[in-house]
Steps between C-alpha positions, in 0.01 A plus 500: 500500500627730773458839332304769678259672258591859435871472563598266218221581256509881512141555614580733787278807543627819336791654686566200724767349276699822527483496880611138505789568264617788718474281810715234334760762408495626859516158667834580666335802668247320720313811610457635146404163352246440776356847446464438127331163553261647756422791267418256223278305738318820597449576130356154430394335829321214321802408286608156617849511342582794725437289808726233353773756434468654843504178701793370295684829559444478875598134504829558318574798725441268799206712614293190571221650714431752223511223238248302701268800535506571126446133414192495724371816331557338161301194607210727597502685167531182294217331689275801453580511129452124467175492696607262777580537869844637584518265800716220364394272785146505359599416142490162331539359151145609413519862620596620152670374184854481636633381162457842338843653459362820348288596800529633855484146637845427352639809669334385822670159478834658415468737795398218733828333403686825570331534838606146590860585408490829691367324809764231464769770498334668799550175692129414493558151367167356616302781332704449186423127491126564545502756217691260276252220570214732399690605191548138400126440547409800282777450244558124471666546160756733664450777244657758731791286615393447859702178504821704500404667827369170641844349435670792676257476792557126530872560543472773759 
């Protein structure tokens, strides 16, 4: 299950869905879409789906340093909400219940995968491989699809 809670299930905070919808409609206008996404994030700074939307936006716009920054912020928020350290190098299979797909830990895993992909695209192949190894340790059942990025990394 790869879904990010809040986006697919409609549990976004009040008003946020409207901001996201406007950002989608404005995607072709990078400045406006970015402004809308950032406004939504300011409205609900603890809303994990907004971090997902923002780092995906930056990634697709080829604004990779910004995507990386937002992914790191999302990891911090998810870890705080999940009650574990945000430092992925300190995590192991027992740090939390990584199998929960309805909790911040799933978002954390998904964002760790995104960070690995971002770093791969930034030409930081070694960092990407280390992140992917940690992801495989934390998510051995591959619930967030880390194997897809591992395959890409192996061929680059």
